[in-house]
Backbone bond lengths (Angstrom), bond angles and torsions (degrees), N, CA, C in turn:
res aa  C-N    CA-C-N  psi(-1)  N-CA   C-N-CA  omega(-1)  CA-C   N-CA-C  phi
1 M - - - 1.507 - - 1.561 105.05 -
2 D 1.318 119.87 104.85 1.405 121.84 173.32 1.526 113.11 -97.42
3 N 1.273 120.79 151.45 1.382 121.62 -175.26 1.531 110.93 -136.54
4 K 1.358 116.25 125.63 1.472 118.66 179.86 1.583 108.71 -119.12
5 S 1.291 117.60 10.32 1.469 120.94 179.31 1.540 109.52 -76.55
6 K 1.260 116.03 149.09 1.474 122.72 175.69 1.556 111.58 -115.58
7 D 1.253 118.64 -24.40 1.445 121.80 -179.51 1.531 114.62 -98.71
8 I 1.354 114.29 145.71 1.456 122.95 175.83 1.493 108.08 -119.65
9 V 1.340 111.69 132.34 1.465 117.10 166.90 1.431 112.00 -111.32
10 V 1.392 113.06 132.05 1.508 119.93 -174.14 1.559 107.92 -125.92
11 V 1.297 116.57 136.24 1.458 120.08 167.38 1.494 109.60 -113.11
12 G 1.280 117.83 124.83 1.505 119.99 -178.61 1.465 110.54 -167.40
13 S 1.290 116.22 -176.43 1.443 121.92 -175.21 1.565 109.93 -90.50
14 I 1.304 114.68 147.24 1.431 125.40 170.19 1.594 105.86 -117.38
15 A 1.255 116.34 123.78 1.479 118.93 -166.48 1.565 113.19 -144.91
16 F 1.241 113.77 166.44 1.503 123.35 168.76 1.542 109.33 -110.49
17 D 1.302 116.63 121.83 1.396 119.36 -176.63 1.568 115.56 -110.74
18 D 1.343 117.84 136.69 1.449 119.16 166.12 1.501 106.50 -100.62
19 I 1.280 112.27 128.92 1.565 119.59 -177.45 1.470 115.44 -121.75
20 E 1.255 121.75 128.54 1.464 127.19 172.49 1.575 110.52 -115.30
21 S 1.305 118.58 130.00 1.455 119.47 169.68 1.547 108.77 -151.72
22 I 1.230 120.50 -177.92 1.460 122.38 -176.78 1.550 107.11 -66.48
23 K 1.338 116.83 -13.44 1.505 119.65 -178.79 1.454 111.13 -83.76
24 G 1.380 118.88 -15.83 1.440 118.92 -175.35 1.509 109.37 145.13
25 K 1.363 114.77 -171.16 1.480 123.30 -178.00 1.537 106.64 -134.99
26 K 1.391 109.69 130.11 1.560 111.64 -179.85 1.535 103.89 -136.64
27 N 1.365 114.58 142.55 1.363 123.01 -177.09 1.509 113.32 -116.15
28 R 1.299 118.00 149.07 1.505 124.24 176.38 1.513 114.31 54.93
29 L 1.358 115.00 39.52 1.399 125.14 170.78 1.587 111.68 -67.05
30 L 1.281 116.83 131.67 1.553 115.91 168.57 1.458 113.17 -63.42
31 G 1.272 120.74 121.91 1.445 125.14 -178.81 1.549 113.11 -148.08
32 G 1.238 117.12 -151.87 1.436 124.93 -179.73 1.606 108.83 101.23
33 S 1.308 112.97 152.56 1.490 119.26 -173.77 1.542 108.55 -65.86
34 G 1.323 118.44 -35.95 1.467 116.04 177.52 1.465 114.75 -67.39
35 T 1.294 115.56 -37.97 1.446 121.69 -175.74 1.607 109.80 -67.79
36 Y 1.367 113.63 -50.61 1.470 116.84 178.77 1.566 111.13 -59.51
37 F 1.271 116.80 -45.99 1.426 121.96 -177.97 1.504 109.98 -60.18
38 S 1.276 118.10 -50.70 1.521 124.52 -175.17 1.527 109.57 -59.44
39 L 1.331 118.07 -46.49 1.478 120.21 -172.93 1.568 104.65 -66.62
40 A 1.331 120.60 -38.46 1.442 120.52 179.93 1.563 112.73 -68.57
41 A 1.323 115.63 -45.51 1.480 120.57 -178.69 1.445 111.67 -70.08
42 S 1.342 119.74 -24.74 1.418 122.98 -176.16 1.574 112.33 -74.74
43 L 1.271 114.67 -10.85 1.530 117.39 170.33 1.428 110.63 -68.22
44 Y 1.305 124.33 -16.82 1.472 126.58 -176.68 1.527 114.58 -117.65
45 T 1.322 117.88 -28.58 1.486 114.89 -172.50 1.600 108.52 -163.88
46 K 1.305 116.63 174.34 1.414 119.72 176.17 1.531 115.87 -72.45
47 V 1.337 116.46 132.76 1.501 120.45 -179.00 1.551 109.16 -114.01
48 H 1.237 117.45 139.12 1.467 127.21 170.12 1.555 107.37 -103.51
49 L 1.277 116.86 109.38 1.501 121.86 -179.11 1.504 113.37 -94.75
50 I 1.270 118.44 114.14 1.475 122.82 175.67 1.479 111.55 -101.86
51 G 1.301 116.11 120.30 1.475 122.23 -179.34 1.499 113.11 -172.11
52 I 1.308 117.68 -169.07 1.386 124.18 179.85 1.542 117.00 -139.36
53 I 1.326 115.96 135.83 1.448 118.13 177.32 1.473 113.45 -131.04
54 G 1.318 117.13 165.16 1.426 121.04 -174.92 1.537 112.29 -95.82
55 D 1.260 118.65 -179.51 1.531 121.11 -178.98 1.477 111.26 -76.62
56 D 1.367 117.73 -1.60 1.412 123.15 177.46 1.541 110.41 -92.17
57 F 1.321 119.30 5.58 1.450 122.46 -175.77 1.455 105.63 -92.67
58 N 1.427 117.70 120.22 1.420 125.34 -178.51 1.433 117.81 -65.52
59 Q 1.322 119.45 136.35 1.516 119.66 176.85 1.579 113.29 -57.34
60 S 1.312 115.70 -23.71 1.583 115.67 -177.31 1.478 105.86 -71.58
61 Y 1.319 125.40 -25.76 1.413 120.96 175.14 1.578 112.11 -72.68
62 I 1.317 116.75 -36.18 1.467 120.71 172.81 1.471 110.70 -60.60
63 D 1.343 114.93 -46.21 1.550 119.66 -178.26 1.563 107.52 -61.13
64 M 1.335 115.99 -39.45 1.447 118.32 -176.77 1.569 107.35 -65.21
65 L 1.272 120.19 -41.69 1.510 122.10 179.88 1.500 106.66 -64.22
66 H 1.341 121.86 -42.34 1.392 119.08 -176.83 1.539 111.20 -67.71
67 S 1.317 114.94 -28.35 1.517 117.33 -179.44 1.576 109.89 -70.74
68 K 1.328 115.81 -14.67 1.466 120.12 -178.75 1.551 112.68 -101.71
69 S 1.373 117.68 17.92 1.471 121.76 -174.37 1.494 111.87 61.55
70 I 1.352 118.09 36.75 1.496 119.94 173.58 1.484 107.61 -107.70
71 S 1.369 115.68 120.41 1.447 119.09 179.93 1.474 110.22 -81.13
72 T 1.351 119.26 137.60 1.445 122.62 -179.89 1.582 112.19 -116.90
73 D 1.348 108.77 26.84 1.476 112.82 -179.97 1.512 114.74 -65.20
74 Y 1.348 117.71 -20.95 1.418 121.99 172.13 1.468 117.17 -112.29
75 L 1.279 109.53 25.03 1.546 117.81 171.98 1.485 108.30 -90.39
76 I 1.269 122.67 108.21 1.443 126.70 -172.64 1.500 106.93 -93.00
77 Q 1.356 112.77 132.61 1.513 120.49 177.93 1.554 106.75 -106.79
78 E 1.278 116.47 120.92 1.479 122.83 176.71 1.517 111.73 -116.27
79 S 1.318 116.39 160.80 1.467 122.39 171.72 1.556 109.55 -70.62
80 G 1.336 113.39 126.74 1.443 114.45 -174.70 1.498 112.25 136.50
81 K 1.294 118.47 -173.45 1.462 124.77 179.77 1.433 114.14 -91.60
82 T 1.256 119.48 139.58 1.522 128.75 167.61 1.523 105.34 -59.19
83 F 1.340 115.23 145.81 1.396 121.98 172.12 1.483 109.73 -53.89
84 S 1.361 118.54 137.84 1.440 123.50 176.74 1.515 111.97 -136.99
85 W 1.265 116.28 153.21 1.495 124.55 -179.91 1.524 111.94 -150.68
86 G 1.290 112.78 145.72 1.494 117.20 173.80 1.559 111.26 -122.63
87 G 1.348 116.20 140.39 1.460 118.46 -179.09 1.559 110.15 -139.62
88 K 1.266 116.53 147.77 1.522 121.78 175.56 1.539 107.84 -126.88
89 Y 1.333 112.66 125.48 1.518 119.36 178.46 1.500 107.62 -98.08
90 N 1.378 114.08 147.41 1.476 121.07 174.49 1.513 106.66 -77.63
91 S 1.324 112.25 177.53 1.550 119.44 -167.43 1.572 114.24 -63.50
92 D 1.323 115.87 -33.44 1.448 117.96 175.59 1.596 115.19 -97.81
93 F 1.262 117.99 4.93 1.442 126.26 -179.57 1.465 115.44 66.58
94 S 1.319 115.81 17.78 1.506 122.66 -178.90 1.581 110.23 -82.78
95 Q 1.327 117.99 -12.94 1.384 120.90 -178.98 1.469 113.20 -141.64
96 R 1.350 120.43 142.23 1.460 122.11 -177.84 1.531 107.08 -130.45
97 D 1.316 116.15 132.55 1.472 120.65 173.96 1.524 111.26 -105.44
98 T 1.286 119.54 133.15 1.450 122.78 179.37 1.584 104.87 -85.07
99 L 1.258 115.69 121.17 1.467 122.69 -177.29 1.544 108.66 -90.12
100 F 1.334 122.60 -36.28 1.452 119.87 171.04 1.563 102.37 -165.83
101 T 1.337 109.30 161.05 1.520 123.76 176.84 1.566 108.64 -137.01
102 D 1.248 116.84 117.69 1.463 121.34 174.07 1.549 109.44 -119.46
103 L 1.280 119.84 102.76 1.458 121.94 -171.36 1.583 109.80 -69.80
104 G 1.348 119.10 -28.44 1.435 120.35 178.41 1.443 110.73 53.29
105 V 1.375 121.39 -133.12 1.431 121.57 -173.73 1.531 114.09 -75.83
106 F 1.322 114.53 -8.73 1.487 119.85 176.30 1.404 112.08 -68.79
107 E 1.312 119.83 -21.29 1.450 121.92 178.17 1.508 114.02 -62.67
108 Y 1.279 115.76 -27.77 1.470 119.44 -178.17 1.546 114.83 -112.05
109 F 1.421 111.40 23.04 1.463 118.09 -174.13 1.556 108.83 -72.91
110 S 1.294 117.08 129.52 1.540 121.50 174.25 1.477 104.01 -137.69
111 P 1.314 121.33 104.45 1.453 122.60 -176.81 1.573 111.36 -65.70
112 K 1.262 115.66 139.60 1.452 125.45 174.27 1.499 109.47 -122.60
113 I 1.246 122.18 118.69 1.518 124.49 -177.66 1.431 113.41 -127.28
114 D 1.397 114.59 138.57 1.419 124.92 172.08 1.528 107.01 -101.46
115 D 1.213 116.74 93.00 1.500 124.15 -172.06 1.516 113.54 -70.43
116 S 1.339 118.13 -4.09 1.492 121.24 179.75 1.540 108.79 -72.04
117 K 1.401 116.48 -19.59 1.466 120.82 172.95 1.528 117.34 -75.94
118 F 1.344 113.64 -6.64 1.444 115.02 -179.33 1.517 109.06 -121.75
119 K 1.314 119.01 140.22 1.470 122.58 178.63 1.544 106.53 -114.09
120 K 1.381 113.40 104.68 1.479 117.14 -179.98 1.564 113.11 46.36
121 P 1.346 114.80 61.56 1.439 115.88 -178.82 1.555 110.21 -78.90
122 I 1.377 117.53 167.23 1.408 124.10 161.21 1.504 107.64 -82.99
123 L 1.264 117.51 128.91 1.480 123.13 -178.20 1.518 108.57 -107.42
124 F 1.350 116.66 125.66 1.404 123.71 173.91 1.454 113.12 -114.90
125 L 1.368 120.47 118.25 1.345 127.01 174.24 1.488 113.36 -98.24
126 A 1.430 115.38 97.82 1.493 119.01 -177.59 1.475 108.53 -67.85
127 N 1.264 117.05 179.33 1.506 123.71 -167.71 1.583 110.05 -82.09
128 I 1.232 112.90 61.86 1.487 120.38 169.10 1.512 112.67 -103.49
129 Q 1.362 118.42 -178.52 1.441 118.61 -179.61 1.500 116.72 -50.57
130 P 1.328 121.31 137.34 1.442 119.13 -177.94 1.549 113.89 -61.56
131 S 1.330 114.73 -26.37 1.443 120.88 -179.07 1.543 110.24 -67.78
132 L 1.336 115.51 -35.62 1.487 120.33 171.38 1.515 113.73 -70.46
133 Q 1.316 115.34 -41.86 1.490 116.29 176.94 1.595 107.86 -61.42
134 M 1.245 117.73 -42.72 1.488 117.11 -179.68 1.571 113.99 -63.71
135 Q 1.372 115.78 -33.65 1.441 123.22 176.59 1.563 108.46 -60.30
136 V 1.342 113.24 -41.54 1.507 116.02 -178.88 1.532 109.45 -70.44
137 I 1.277 118.20 -45.92 1.492 119.20 178.95 1.526 111.69 -53.88
138 D 1.367 115.80 -42.96 1.447 118.22 178.96 1.424 117.55 -64.64
139 Q 1.299 115.72 -21.50 1.609 123.22 -177.11 1.515 112.37 -98.88
140 V 1.263 119.31 -11.46 1.428 122.22 176.45 1.634 109.32 -108.06
141 S 1.388 116.19 102.64 1.388 122.12 -161.88 1.523 115.41 -76.04
142 D 1.362 114.87 -28.67 1.459 114.33 -170.12 1.564 108.54 -144.91
143 P 1.403 115.95 61.21 1.431 114.44 -179.72 1.551 114.52 -73.97
144 N 1.311 115.65 148.42 1.437 120.14 174.69 1.529 111.07 -65.43
145 L 1.244 117.51 -37.79 1.486 125.19 -168.93 1.521 107.56 -157.12
146 I 1.395 116.26 138.78 1.445 116.90 174.54 1.568 107.80 -122.41
147 V 1.281 117.17 124.60 1.418 116.98 -177.85 1.591 105.42 -130.49
148 M 1.355 114.47 142.55 1.465 118.42 -177.11 1.512 110.96 -130.58
149 D 1.353 114.09 157.90 1.409 124.70 171.08 1.544 106.48 -123.53
150 T 1.316 119.18 161.59 1.437 120.64 178.87 1.534 110.60 -150.85
151 M 1.311 122.41 -173.49 1.454 124.91 177.26 1.520 109.81 -154.70
152 N 1.336 111.96 169.22 1.523 119.92 -177.29 1.443 113.49 -51.40
153 L 1.320 116.87 -39.41 1.521 125.88 -172.79 1.434 110.46 -54.45
154 W 1.399 116.37 -44.00 1.497 120.19 -176.02 1.554 109.06 -83.12
155 I 1.268 119.65 -24.29 1.441 123.00 176.51 1.578 108.47 -70.23
156 D 1.330 117.15 -39.23 1.412 122.13 173.86 1.596 119.47 -72.24
157 N 1.320 113.35 -38.64 1.443 119.73 -172.85 1.445 116.93 -111.05
158 N 1.379 123.50 -17.00 1.448 127.96 -171.36 1.528 112.26 -138.34
159 L 1.336 117.64 36.95 1.414 124.46 -169.07 1.545 111.59 -57.13
160 D 1.271 120.49 -50.18 1.443 126.40 -176.11 1.648 108.54 -60.51
161 E 1.244 114.69 -44.13 1.441 122.28 179.38 1.510 111.61 -64.54
162 L 1.415 115.10 -42.48 1.409 121.64 179.71 1.568 111.22 -65.98
163 N 1.350 117.76 -44.72 1.438 119.68 177.08 1.537 111.92 -61.92
164 A 1.231 115.04 -33.66 1.513 116.81 175.72 1.532 114.99 -62.99
165 V 1.390 113.59 -38.48 1.432 120.21 176.69 1.588 108.59 -65.81
166 I 1.358 113.70 -47.38 1.464 116.35 -174.56 1.471 112.87 -57.00
167 K 1.266 117.07 -36.34 1.479 120.65 175.78 1.537 118.14 -57.64
168 K 1.312 111.01 -24.94 1.516 120.97 -177.91 1.506 114.48 -89.50
169 V 1.297 117.54 -15.64 1.464 117.31 -173.76 1.510 117.58 -96.95
170 D 1.385 115.60 157.62 1.509 119.69 -179.24 1.564 108.37 -89.01
171 I 1.365 119.07 -33.65 1.386 123.48 -174.88 1.572 109.08 -135.55
172 L 1.339 116.89 126.77 1.405 124.39 174.04 1.554 112.42 -104.88
173 L 1.304 115.62 123.88 1.463 121.79 173.67 1.522 105.18 -99.01
174 I 1.314 118.21 129.97 1.450 118.12 177.44 1.525 111.45 -154.43
175 N 1.324 124.58 149.34 1.398 118.99 177.25 1.520 113.99 -88.69
176 D 1.261 118.79 173.31 1.461 125.30 -171.90 1.488 111.83 -57.71
177 E 1.387 115.53 -50.12 1.467 120.09 -175.26 1.570 108.17 -62.23
178 E 1.357 115.54 -43.00 1.494 123.22 -173.97 1.516 108.25 -65.12
179 A 1.410 118.12 -39.76 1.392 121.08 -178.39 1.556 112.36 -64.56
180 V 1.330 113.57 -39.42 1.482 120.95 -178.27 1.570 108.21 -69.26
181 E 1.430 114.84 -45.01 1.414 119.91 -178.59 1.632 111.39 -64.32
182 L 1.352 112.80 -40.71 1.443 116.44 -175.28 1.538 113.74 -70.12
183 T 1.394 115.97 -32.93 1.481 119.58 -176.71 1.485 112.82 -105.35
184 G 1.354 118.94 -16.46 1.481 119.89 -177.23 1.527 108.59 74.04
185 V 1.344 121.69 13.38 1.469 125.40 -178.51 1.520 107.32 -111.86
186 K 1.391 118.37 123.37 1.393 121.55 -173.26 1.548 113.67 -81.00
187 N 1.371 117.60 -32.88 1.454 119.95 176.95 1.546 107.07 -74.01
188 L 1.406 114.52 124.33 1.465 118.63 -172.86 1.567 111.64 -64.37
189 Y 1.257 117.81 -40.62 1.447 121.95 178.53 1.588 110.35 -56.75
190 N 1.349 116.94 -48.30 1.433 121.11 -178.51 1.527 110.61 -71.07
191 A 1.370 117.95 -32.05 1.491 123.04 172.23 1.533 112.04 -60.13
192 G 1.365 110.01 -43.65 1.486 114.62 177.66 1.556 114.11 -64.61
193 L 1.298 111.99 -37.63 1.563 117.46 175.59 1.515 112.26 -59.88
194 A 1.426 112.59 -43.91 1.401 120.11 179.19 1.507 112.83 -58.13
195 L 1.333 113.16 -42.56 1.525 120.51 -177.96 1.537 109.32 -70.48
196 L 1.325 119.42 -35.47 1.396 121.83 172.69 1.509 114.04 -53.17
197 K 1.249 114.44 -39.51 1.526 122.32 -177.43 1.580 110.41 -61.88
198 Q 1.386 114.78 -20.24 1.441 116.90 -175.87 1.577 108.88 -86.54
199 G 1.304 119.68 -9.13 1.491 121.62 172.77 1.507 116.73 140.10
200 P 1.301 123.69 -31.61 1.428 120.95 -176.00 1.572 109.81 -66.20
201 E 1.304 110.93 149.66 1.517 120.08 176.44 1.570 109.19 -78.86
202 Y 1.370 113.14 -35.25 1.445 119.37 179.36 1.496 110.95 -126.93
203 V 1.294 121.86 145.97 1.489 124.44 164.91 1.625 105.21 -124.33
204 I 1.238 110.52 129.69 1.573 116.90 176.89 1.552 105.11 -115.09
205 I 1.329 115.64 114.16 1.446 120.62 176.70 1.535 108.96 -97.51
206 K 1.313 113.82 121.78 1.462 122.06 -177.20 1.478 107.82 -90.74
207 K 1.375 116.37 131.68 1.524 119.64 -171.23 1.526 107.55 -118.08
208 G 1.353 119.47 15.54 1.525 119.37 -179.34 1.474 111.57 64.50
209 G 1.318 116.57 -126.85 1.438 120.78 -176.33 1.595 112.90 -69.59
210 D 1.321 117.55 -3.83 1.529 120.93 177.90 1.460 110.21 -99.58
211 G 1.388 120.77 6.39 1.485 118.10 179.45 1.474 113.58 93.61
212 S 1.308 115.04 -150.61 1.501 120.69 179.82 1.551 108.50 -148.78
213 L 1.353 107.85 164.53 1.466 119.06 -177.42 1.550 111.09 -124.44
214 I 1.292 118.07 114.81 1.537 121.22 174.66 1.523 105.93 -87.13
215 I 1.327 116.01 127.84 1.419 120.93 173.83 1.523 114.10 -130.67
216 S 1.364 114.82 129.37 1.484 119.86 176.07 1.572 99.98 -138.83
217 N 1.313 114.37 -176.32 1.410 123.91 175.36 1.467 112.02 -72.71
218 Q 1.307 118.56 -16.65 1.522 124.44 177.24 1.463 111.74 -103.93
219 D 1.307 123.58 -27.69 1.480 122.06 -164.49 1.529 108.12 -138.41
220 N 1.323 108.70 152.31 1.513 120.64 167.44 1.524 106.61 -138.92
221 I 1.340 115.03 104.72 1.483 119.66 -171.15 1.474 111.08 -123.52
222 E 1.328 119.37 127.83 1.396 127.38 178.81 1.515 108.32 -92.99
223 I 1.386 119.58 126.00 1.464 122.03 170.00 1.507 110.80 -117.42
224 P 1.305 115.53 124.55 1.532 122.29 -177.13 1.531 110.37 -68.29
225 A 1.341 115.80 162.70 1.374 122.57 168.42 1.517 112.36 -85.69
226 I 1.318 118.98 163.84 1.479 122.68 172.22 1.589 103.64 -69.99
227 P 1.324 117.80 133.03 1.481 117.41 179.83 1.469 111.42 -87.64
228 N 1.258 114.91 164.41 1.486 125.54 171.50 1.534 112.33 55.48
229 I 1.316 115.36 43.04 1.498 120.05 172.24 1.525 110.66 -79.78
230 D 1.336 118.17 133.56 1.453 116.12 174.98 1.567 105.88 -94.26
231 V 1.302 112.97 104.83 1.453 122.04 -171.38 1.524 111.04 -80.97
232 Y 1.339 117.67 131.08 1.365 125.66 173.00 1.587 112.75 -105.55
233 D 1.286 111.10 -45.33 1.556 119.34 -170.73 1.539 106.37 -156.60
234 P 1.373 114.22 111.48 1.491 115.10 177.06 1.477 114.74 -89.46
235 T 1.316 120.25 5.65 1.534 120.07 -173.15 1.461 113.25 -48.99
236 G 1.275 118.17 -48.20 1.519 118.27 -174.50 1.493 118.12 -94.75
237 A 1.335 112.97 16.83 1.483 115.87 -175.26 1.532 112.72 -61.02
238 G 1.356 113.89 -52.91 1.524 117.42 -174.81 1.523 111.10 -62.12
239 D 1.359 117.08 -44.12 1.430 120.23 -179.55 1.491 114.40 -67.26
240 S 1.273 119.11 -37.57 1.541 121.30 173.30 1.479 112.52 -67.68
241 F 1.307 114.92 -36.64 1.494 123.75 172.84 1.569 108.17 -52.79
242 A 1.325 112.32 -54.62 1.495 118.29 179.79 1.554 110.79 -59.85
243 G 1.332 118.27 -39.15 1.479 121.11 -177.64 1.550 107.19 -66.33
244 G 1.319 118.81 -43.77 1.487 115.77 -176.07 1.470 110.27 -71.38
245 F 1.353 114.66 -36.76 1.505 121.67 175.61 1.501 113.88 -56.06
246 L 1.373 115.77 -54.23 1.502 116.99 179.10 1.520 112.03 -78.84
247 G 1.292 119.64 -22.20 1.398 119.23 177.08 1.520 111.41 -64.67
248 Y 1.424 115.74 -43.49 1.312 117.42 176.09 1.499 115.66 -63.92
249 I 1.400 116.07 -41.29 1.536 119.66 176.85 1.441 110.68 -57.43
250 A 1.378 117.45 -42.83 1.481 120.24 -172.28 1.437 110.61 -68.73
251 S 1.404 119.07 -29.90 1.494 122.63 -173.07 1.521 112.82 -92.27
252 N 1.323 118.02 2.89 1.461 121.98 -178.15 1.471 112.76 -130.89
253 E 1.360 121.40 123.51 1.365 122.90 -177.11 1.535 116.20 -59.70
254 K 1.352 112.84 -36.01 1.469 118.26 -179.26 1.442 107.79 -90.74
255 F 1.392 116.99 129.02 1.445 123.22 176.91 1.537 112.92 -75.36
256 N 1.370 114.10 119.65 1.408 120.18 179.47 1.567 107.24 -134.34
257 I 1.280 116.70 98.59 1.443 119.17 -170.66 1.542 111.84 -74.64
258 V 1.294 118.24 -25.75 1.408 123.20 179.24 1.655 108.79 -68.67
259 E 1.300 114.42 -47.66 1.509 120.83 176.19 1.522 107.53 -59.50
260 A 1.362 115.98 -40.39 1.492 118.22 -171.07 1.547 107.05 -68.75
261 V 1.352 117.49 -38.85 1.496 121.15 179.53 1.508 106.95 -66.75
262 L 1.274 122.43 -40.01 1.535 124.28 -178.95 1.522 105.87 -62.58
263 H 1.308 118.92 -44.08 1.501 116.74 178.68 1.486 111.51 -65.80
264 G 1.329 120.60 -39.97 1.467 120.72 176.14 1.464 111.81 -62.24
265 T 1.309 117.98 -41.94 1.459 124.47 -178.51 1.527 108.27 -62.40
266 A 1.303 117.92 -47.69 1.528 120.59 -178.16 1.573 111.06 -62.55
267 I 1.348 114.36 -40.71 1.494 115.03 -177.09 1.519 109.50 -70.02
268 A 1.364 117.51 -42.94 1.500 117.67 178.00 1.530 112.52 -57.82
269 S 1.365 115.05 -34.64 1.462 115.80 179.93 1.500 114.48 -64.21
270 Y 1.344 115.55 -28.76 1.474 119.47 171.54 1.473 113.69 -75.18
271 T 1.346 119.72 -41.33 1.413 126.40 178.99 1.491 110.27 -52.13
272 V 1.335 119.17 -50.56 1.443 119.61 -169.04 1.653 108.89 -76.41
273 S 1.295 120.50 -8.99 1.357 120.66 -177.47 1.593 113.74 -89.71
274 G 1.315 115.54 16.49 1.380 124.06 167.29 1.505 113.39 -150.11
275 F 1.323 116.67 178.94 1.496 119.74 178.26 1.553 108.69 -91.24
276 G 1.345 114.61 135.83 1.445 120.60 176.10 1.609 109.77 59.55
277 I 1.340 112.90 -130.78 1.430 117.78 -175.05 1.522 114.42 -98.03
278 E 1.442 118.51 9.58 1.324 119.32 -164.01 1.559 109.90 -65.00
279 K 1.239 116.89 -31.23 1.603 117.45 178.26 1.511 111.06 -84.06
280 I 1.306 122.25 -46.37 1.365 126.26 -176.97 1.539 113.01 -63.13
281 E 1.333 113.12 -31.13 1.442 121.33 -176.84 1.590 111.52 -64.11
282 K 1.345 110.91 -31.22 1.536 120.16 -173.45 1.488 114.13 -106.87
283 I 1.273 117.83 -7.76 1.529 119.94 -174.91 1.491 111.50 -68.15
284 E 1.334 114.35 148.14 1.432 123.18 176.50 1.554 111.80 -116.92
285 L 1.335 119.04 152.94 1.459 122.79 -172.87 1.537 111.68 -59.18
286 N 1.386 115.98 -34.98 1.426 117.07 -178.51 1.516 112.70 -63.27
287 S 1.349 117.56 -34.72 1.466 120.71 174.45 1.587 111.39 -58.42
288 I 1.350 110.25 -45.50 1.472 120.72 -178.23 1.575 105.93 -57.61
289 K 1.270 117.09 -47.70 1.475 118.88 -172.66 1.575 111.35 -70.10
290 K 1.285 117.73 -21.59 1.504 120.60 173.18 1.554 107.51 -71.21
291 R 1.292 117.90 -43.52 1.482 117.64 176.30 1.482 115.39 -65.21
292 I 1.373 115.60 -34.57 1.461 118.79 176.73 1.442 112.72 -62.09
293 K 1.334 114.34 -41.60 1.460 122.06 176.64 1.623 111.80 -58.90
294 L 1.264 113.79 -38.73 1.521 120.56 175.46 1.573 108.90 -66.12
295 L 1.361 117.22 -40.22 1.450 118.06 179.28 1.540 109.51 -69.96
296 K 1.323 119.68 -38.13 1.470 118.62 177.04 1.474 111.33 -63.39
297 D 1.317 117.28 -37.39 1.523 120.37 176.38 1.452 113.08 -61.81
298 L 1.315 114.28 -38.94 1.478 120.04 177.99 1.481 111.39 -66.55
299 I 1.302 118.53 -42.02 1.425 121.52 -179.67 1.574 111.32 -64.52
300 K 1.342 114.85 -37.78 1.484 118.72 175.07 1.516 111.16 -58.10
301 E 1.274 119.56 -29.25 1.426 121.38 -175.35 1.545 113.08 -76.30
302 F 1.372 115.17 -20.61 1.473 116.58 -179.55 1.482 112.59 -70.67
């Protein structure tokens, strides 16, 4: 799989998050899957963010996105509230309770895309409703690569729609609990093989602090996590992982999925070490490369 695309198109949520953890409590943090992904991927290439915001969304946030080479041409602003969510993590971050969800204008989001502006883009479908993911697939006629993420909510409530999207993608990103729930298979490698049969060429199973697993019909590769990270807020970990992963792929002509996962892992490790986007907003690629070297040294020890 060779890649010559430089642009990434992402559809995802833009949100305000209230977060509680043992490190403190923060309200109205800029978040959302589209936001975290775009900030991570923009370290490597131009990103086109497709989403919806309310009239309570400050212009300073849009200016910040523009400063990061993130296009907001498809960021729709409507009268009403921006999507907001509250979550509380337990002391070891192994469990999260949702305190509230207010969809706001996101409840009526229906993406409209003029794909003539993109030439064979990489398309990332963040973990929003499968019906919205499919709408975007149908409107982008010639993507170089389609990658998706999902979550337990859609497995529980929109399974048929979710399976229809999985059949259309090249790479599926999913966490360990979701992989087991979706397939009914407890062994992660076998769960990944079951998911490959649905259509993707690669399945990447994210295991949080235990790293990730790359599964294809040719390979089964374990990638460790960065050790000894002082975690503040893991909310954007998966989305920033995806951003680093696809940012690397978009910026390199030769497809190397292991290097891409290393980049995603390194960026996610920075994201969780602060609340919201405070770390990922300021990170530089040189810092990412230092953590990738650490990961490669760890892999050599196995």
